[in-house]
C-alpha positions as CSV (number, residue, x, y, z in Angstrom):
1,M,-38.4,-21.3,-5.1
2,L,-38.1,-17.8,-6.7
3,P,-36.1,-18.1,-10.0
4,I,-33.2,-15.8,-10.5
5,S,-31.4,-14.7,-13.7
6,V,-27.7,-13.6,-13.5
7,C,-27.1,-10.8,-16.0
8,I,-23.5,-9.9,-17.1
9,I,-22.1,-7.5,-19.7
10,A,-18.7,-8.2,-21.1
11,K,-16.0,-6.9,-23.4
12,N,-12.6,-8.4,-23.9
13,E,-12.7,-10.3,-20.6
14,E,-11.1,-13.6,-21.6
15,Q,-8.8,-13.4,-18.6
16,N,-11.7,-13.1,-16.1
17,I,-14.9,-14.6,-17.6
18,A,-14.3,-18.3,-16.8
19,K,-13.4,-17.5,-13.2
20,C,-16.4,-15.3,-12.9
21,L,-19.0,-17.7,-14.5
22,K,-17.8,-21.1,-13.2
23,P,-18.9,-20.7,-9.5
24,L,-22.3,-19.4,-10.7
25,R,-23.0,-22.7,-12.4
26,D,-23.3,-24.3,-9.0
27,Y,-26.7,-22.7,-8.5
28,D,-30.0,-23.1,-10.3
29,W,-29.7,-19.7,-11.9
30,E,-30.1,-18.7,-15.5
31,I,-26.9,-17.0,-16.8
32,I,-27.2,-14.3,-19.5
33,V,-24.0,-12.8,-20.9
34,V,-24.2,-9.8,-23.2
35,D,-21.1,-9.1,-25.2
36,T,-20.5,-5.5,-26.2
37,G,-17.9,-6.0,-28.9
38,S,-15.2,-8.4,-27.8
39,T,-12.2,-9.0,-30.1
40,D,-10.7,-11.8,-27.9
41,R,-12.1,-15.2,-26.8
42,T,-14.6,-13.8,-24.3
43,R,-17.7,-15.0,-26.3
44,E,-16.3,-18.4,-26.9
45,I,-15.4,-18.9,-23.2
46,A,-18.7,-17.5,-21.9
47,S,-20.6,-20.0,-24.1
48,A,-19.2,-22.9,-22.1
49,Y,-20.9,-21.6,-18.9
50,A,-23.8,-19.3,-19.9
51,D,-27.3,-20.2,-20.9
52,R,-27.2,-17.5,-23.5
53,V,-24.5,-15.3,-25.0
54,L,-25.9,-12.3,-26.9
55,D,-24.4,-9.5,-28.9
56,Y,-25.0,-5.8,-28.2
57,I,-23.7,-2.8,-30.1
58,W,-21.9,-0.6,-27.6
59,R,-23.4,3.0,-27.4
60,D,-21.2,4.5,-24.7
61,D,-23.9,3.9,-22.1
62,F,-23.6,1.3,-19.4
63,S,-27.2,1.5,-18.3
64,A,-28.4,0.9,-21.8
65,A,-26.3,-2.3,-22.0
66,R,-27.4,-3.4,-18.5
67,N,-31.0,-2.8,-19.3
68,Y,-30.7,-4.8,-22.5
69,S,-29.2,-7.7,-20.6
70,I,-32.0,-7.8,-18.0
71,G,-34.6,-7.5,-20.7
72,Q,-33.2,-10.8,-22.2
73,A,-33.6,-12.7,-19.0
74,S,-36.3,-15.4,-18.6
75,H,-37.0,-14.4,-14.9
76,D,-38.0,-11.1,-13.3
77,M,-35.6,-11.4,-10.3
78,I,-32.2,-10.2,-11.6
79,L,-28.7,-10.6,-10.0
80,V,-26.1,-8.5,-11.7
81,I,-22.4,-9.5,-11.6
82,D,-19.4,-8.0,-13.3
83,C,-16.7,-10.1,-15.1
84,D,-14.0,-9.0,-12.8
85,E,-16.0,-10.1,-9.7
86,Y,-15.6,-13.6,-8.3
87,L,-18.1,-15.2,-5.9
88,T,-16.4,-16.1,-2.6
89,E,-19.2,-16.4,0.0
90,I,-22.9,-17.1,-0.3
91,D,-25.9,-18.4,1.6
92,I,-28.3,-19.3,-1.2
93,D,-31.2,-20.3,1.0
94,A,-31.1,-17.0,2.8
95,I,-30.9,-15.1,-0.5
96,L,-34.0,-16.9,-1.8
97,R,-35.8,-16.3,1.4
98,L,-34.9,-12.6,1.5
99,S,-35.8,-12.0,-2.1
100,E,-39.2,-13.7,-1.6
101,Q,-39.9,-11.7,1.6
102,T,-38.8,-8.3,0.1
103,P,-39.7,-8.4,-3.6
104,Y,-40.0,-4.6,-3.8
105,S,-36.5,-3.9,-2.3
106,V,-33.0,-4.1,-3.7
107,G,-30.4,-6.5,-2.4
108,L,-26.9,-5.3,-1.7
109,L,-23.9,-7.7,-2.1
110,S,-20.6,-7.2,-0.3
111,R,-17.8,-6.3,-2.7
112,R,-14.2,-6.7,-1.7
113,N,-12.2,-4.3,-3.9
114,H,-8.5,-5.4,-4.3
115,Y,-5.8,-2.8,-5.0
116,Q,-2.0,-2.5,-4.4
117,M,-1.0,-0.2,-1.6
118,N,2.2,-0.1,0.5
119,G,3.6,-3.2,-1.1
120,T,0.6,-5.4,-0.2
121,D,-2.8,-6.5,-1.5
122,S,-5.2,-3.9,0.1
123,V,-8.9,-4.4,0.3
124,Y,-11.7,-1.9,0.5
125,T,-15.2,-3.3,1.1
126,D,-18.4,-1.6,-0.1
127,L,-22.0,-2.6,-0.6
128,V,-23.5,-2.4,-4.1
129,E,-27.1,-2.8,-5.4
130,R,-27.3,-6.0,-7.4
131,L,-30.4,-8.1,-6.7
132,F,-33.8,-6.7,-7.8
133,S,-37.0,-7.3,-9.7
134,R,-37.0,-5.9,-13.2
135,R,-40.8,-5.3,-12.8
136,Y,-39.9,-2.4,-10.4
137,Y,-36.3,-1.4,-11.1
138,H,-33.8,-0.6,-13.9
139,Y,-30.5,1.1,-14.4
140,E,-29.9,4.8,-14.9
141,G,-26.7,6.7,-15.7
142,I,-24.4,6.2,-18.7
143,I,-21.5,5.2,-16.4
144,H,-21.3,4.0,-12.7
145,E,-24.9,3.2,-13.4
146,Q,-27.3,2.9,-10.4
147,V,-30.4,0.9,-9.8
148,R,-33.4,3.2,-9.8
149,P,-37.2,2.6,-9.6
150,L,-39.0,2.4,-12.9
151,R,-41.1,5.5,-13.5
152,G,-44.6,4.7,-12.6
153,G,-43.5,1.3,-11.2
154,G,-44.5,2.2,-7.7
155,A,-41.5,0.6,-5.9
156,D,-38.8,2.4,-3.9
157,C,-38.8,0.2,-0.8
158,G,-35.2,0.5,0.4
159,A,-32.4,-2.0,0.4
160,Y,-31.2,-4.9,2.4
161,Q,-27.8,-6.7,2.7
162,L,-27.4,-10.0,1.0
163,P,-25.3,-12.9,2.4
164,L,-23.2,-12.8,-0.8
165,T,-19.6,-11.6,-1.2
166,V,-17.5,-11.2,-4.3
167,D,-13.9,-10.3,-4.7
168,H,-13.4,-7.5,-7.2
169,F,-10.1,-7.1,-9.1
170,G,-11.0,-4.2,-11.4
171,Y,-8.5,-1.9,-9.8
172,N,-5.6,-4.2,-10.5
173,G,-3.8,-4.4,-13.8
174,S,-1.0,-2.6,-15.7
175,E,-0.7,1.2,-15.5
176,E,-1.5,1.3,-19.2
177,A,-4.8,-0.7,-18.7
178,L,-5.8,1.4,-15.7
179,R,-5.1,4.6,-17.5
180,E,-7.2,3.5,-20.5
181,K,-10.1,2.5,-18.2
182,A,-9.9,5.8,-16.2
183,M,-9.8,8.0,-19.3
184,R,-12.8,6.2,-20.8
185,N,-14.7,6.6,-17.6
186,I,-13.8,10.3,-17.3
187,T,-15.0,11.0,-20.9
188,L,-18.4,9.4,-20.1
189,L,-18.6,11.1,-16.7
190,Q,-18.0,14.5,-18.3
191,K,-20.9,13.8,-20.6
192,D,-23.0,13.0,-17.6
193,L,-21.9,16.2,-16.0
194,E,-23.1,18.2,-19.1
195,R,-26.6,16.7,-18.6
196,D,-26.6,17.2,-14.8
197,P,-23.9,19.7,-13.7
198,D,-25.1,19.7,-10.1
199,N,-24.7,16.1,-9.2
200,P,-22.0,15.6,-6.5
201,Y,-21.9,11.8,-7.2
202,T,-20.6,12.5,-10.7
203,Y,-17.9,14.8,-9.3
204,F,-17.0,12.0,-6.8
205,Q,-16.7,9.4,-9.6
206,I,-14.5,11.7,-11.7
207,G,-12.3,12.2,-8.6
208,Q,-12.1,8.4,-8.2
209,S,-11.1,8.0,-11.8
210,Y,-8.2,10.5,-11.5
211,N,-7.3,8.9,-8.2
212,M,-7.0,5.5,-9.9
213,I,-4.2,6.9,-12.1
214,H,-2.6,8.8,-9.3
215,D,-3.5,12.2,-10.8
216,D,-3.8,13.9,-7.4
217,E,-4.3,17.4,-8.7
218,N,-7.4,16.5,-10.7
219,A,-8.7,14.0,-8.1
220,C,-8.5,16.7,-5.4
221,L,-10.2,19.2,-7.6
222,Y,-13.2,17.1,-8.4
223,Y,-13.5,15.7,-4.8
224,G,-13.6,19.3,-3.7
225,K,-16.2,20.3,-6.2
226,G,-18.4,17.4,-5.0
227,L,-18.0,18.3,-1.4
228,A,-19.0,21.9,-2.1
229,Y,-22.6,20.7,-2.4
230,D,-24.9,20.0,0.6
231,V,-24.1,16.3,0.7
232,D,-25.4,13.7,3.2
233,P,-22.5,12.3,5.4
234,V,-24.4,9.1,5.9
235,L,-24.0,8.1,2.3
236,E,-21.1,5.8,1.6
237,Y,-19.9,7.6,-1.5
238,V,-19.8,10.9,0.5
239,Q,-17.7,9.2,3.2
240,M,-15.3,7.9,0.5
241,M,-15.2,11.4,-1.1
242,V,-14.1,13.0,2.1
243,I,-11.4,10.4,2.7
244,G,-10.2,10.6,-0.9
245,Y,-10.1,14.4,-0.7
246,G,-8.1,14.2,2.5
247,Y,-5.5,11.8,1.1
248,T,-5.0,13.7,-2.1
249,L,-4.4,16.9,-0.1
250,L,-1.7,14.9,1.8
251,H,-0.2,13.6,-1.4
252,L,0.0,17.2,-2.7
253,N,1.8,18.3,0.5
254,R,-1.2,20.4,1.5
255,A,-1.3,19.0,5.0
256,E,-2.1,22.3,6.7
257,E,-5.1,22.7,4.4
258,A,-6.2,19.1,5.2
259,L,-6.6,20.2,8.9
260,G,-9.8,21.8,7.7
261,L,-11.4,18.4,7.8
262,S,-11.5,18.7,11.6
263,G,-14.5,20.9,10.9
264,V,-16.5,17.9,9.8
265,Y,-15.1,15.5,12.3
266,D,-18.3,14.8,14.2
267,A,-20.1,13.8,11.0
268,F,-17.5,11.4,9.7
269,A,-15.7,10.0,12.7
270,V,-17.9,6.9,12.6
271,S,-15.4,4.8,10.8
272,A,-11.8,3.8,11.4
273,D,-11.0,4.9,7.8
274,F,-11.7,8.6,8.7
275,L,-10.0,8.3,12.1
276,D,-6.8,7.0,10.4
277,L,-6.9,9.9,7.9
278,M,-7.2,12.4,10.7
279,G,-4.3,10.7,12.5
280,L,-2.2,11.1,9.4
281,I,-3.2,14.7,8.9
282,Y,-2.2,15.6,12.5
283,L,1.0,13.6,12.1
284,R,2.0,15.5,9.0
285,N,1.3,18.7,10.8
286,G,3.6,17.7,13.7
287,Q,0.7,17.3,16.2
288,Y,1.9,14.0,17.5
289,M,-0.4,13.6,20.5
290,K,-3.5,14.4,18.6
291,A,-2.4,11.9,15.9
292,L,-1.8,9.2,18.5
293,L,-5.3,9.7,20.0
294,E,-6.9,9.3,16.5
295,F,-5.0,6.0,15.9
296,V,-6.0,4.7,19.3
297,K,-9.6,5.5,18.6
298,A,-9.3,3.7,15.3
299,L,-8.2,0.5,17.0
300,S,-11.5,0.4,19.0
301,C,-13.7,1.4,16.1
302,A,-16.1,-1.3,14.9
303,T,-16.7,0.2,11.4
304,A,-13.9,-0.1,8.8
305,H,-14.1,-0.3,5.0
306,V,-10.4,-0.7,4.3
307,E,-9.0,-4.0,5.6
308,G,-6.7,-3.2,8.5
309,A,-8.1,0.3,9.1
310,N,-8.9,-0.7,12.7
311,T,-6.0,-3.2,13.2
312,F,-2.6,-3.1,11.6
313,I,-2.8,0.4,10.0
314,P,-3.3,2.3,13.3
315,S,-0.9,-0.1,15.1
316,Y,1.8,0.7,12.6
317,N,1.3,4.5,13.0
318,I,1.2,4.2,16.8
319,G,4.5,2.4,16.5
320,L,5.8,5.1,14.1
321,I,4.9,7.9,16.6
322,N,6.6,6.0,19.5
323,E,9.7,5.5,17.4
324,M,9.8,9.3,16.5
325,M,9.5,10.0,20.2
326,G,12.4,7.7,21.1
327,D,10.5,4.9,22.7
328,R,12.0,2.0,20.7
329,E,10.4,-0.8,22.8
330,S,6.9,0.5,22.5
331,A,7.4,1.1,18.8
332,L,8.5,-2.5,18.4
333,A,5.6,-3.8,20.4
334,H,3.1,-2.0,18.1
335,Y,4.9,-3.0,14.9
336,R,4.7,-6.6,16.0
337,K,0.9,-6.3,16.3
338,C,0.8,-5.6,12.5
339,G,1.2,-9.2,11.4
340,D,2.7,-9.5,7.9
341,F,2.2,-5.8,7.0
342,P,5.3,-5.2,4.9
343,M,6.0,-1.7,6.2
344,A,5.9,-3.0,9.8
345,L,8.1,-5.9,9.0
346,Q,10.7,-3.5,7.6
347,K,10.6,-1.4,10.7
348,I,11.1,-4.5,12.9
349,L,14.1,-5.4,10.8
350,E,15.6,-1.9,11.1
351,L,15.0,-1.7,14.9
352,T,16.4,-5.2,15.7
353,K,19.6,-5.1,13.7
């Protein structure tokens, strides 16, 4: 059996660390926690679950901390988890089999990102690189660090999806905590931008940070800068950047400008997320039949990152369009397909008084 070391970096995570570490103890994994300067009980709590808890002087560089943590592991095969991620689904036998069969590749876990939207717990699912051999890979980038082949290591053999899912709650919390996190990230990302001013991924991440604190002007600005480069529409972050850009334009009441995204329709209309965005853009521009068509397409689209993007979100908007056109019964029928989506429940209440 191929041994695995779980490597975690932490700072002031006493609210999360036990919930993160406890499920990991069910498996024959070494657990390494590197504390980067906690002033709360993080270290004490981690000691009850981890094999080793080590101190590291924070240097404003996430990759440096990650690489230190993996350097302290006893095994070459590394699984990286964050403190605000909780294991929910796993097939350990399949993971071991895949890691043994593909030692030169990187395993992607499925991360369900929770955030508040429209009065409900919304979820966006993405795939992140987390299982790899330290003989061939390490981390690069001072923030939003990425797994990259070691120079001269001879490995860059693609990626595969792991049967492993975590719930991520890093986007929940008080406005003050989110703002502090976002501004820290922006400061580090701007440093990255000074080193590499032509990296669209950095512009995307700055846009994401501003988006997290609802600064639509700056989010839109940086998304736009990232999209000005010749980016690959197949890449997940590029798809997210296009969608983020479109929504910030709508939030800024620049709906007519957002119509310009129809020019990249063929490249991005592979997910219900983009189809929903286009539906809203047409809706905001008074093009109701075009909007209706996009939401209908979304309902039959197999690919969706946002939970509900191919179910209750388009159903709600189809109901809304029918209501605007005076078809109360059709509107109600579509609202009722939305389950417990709060906005739909409110519409049902209004239409059945």
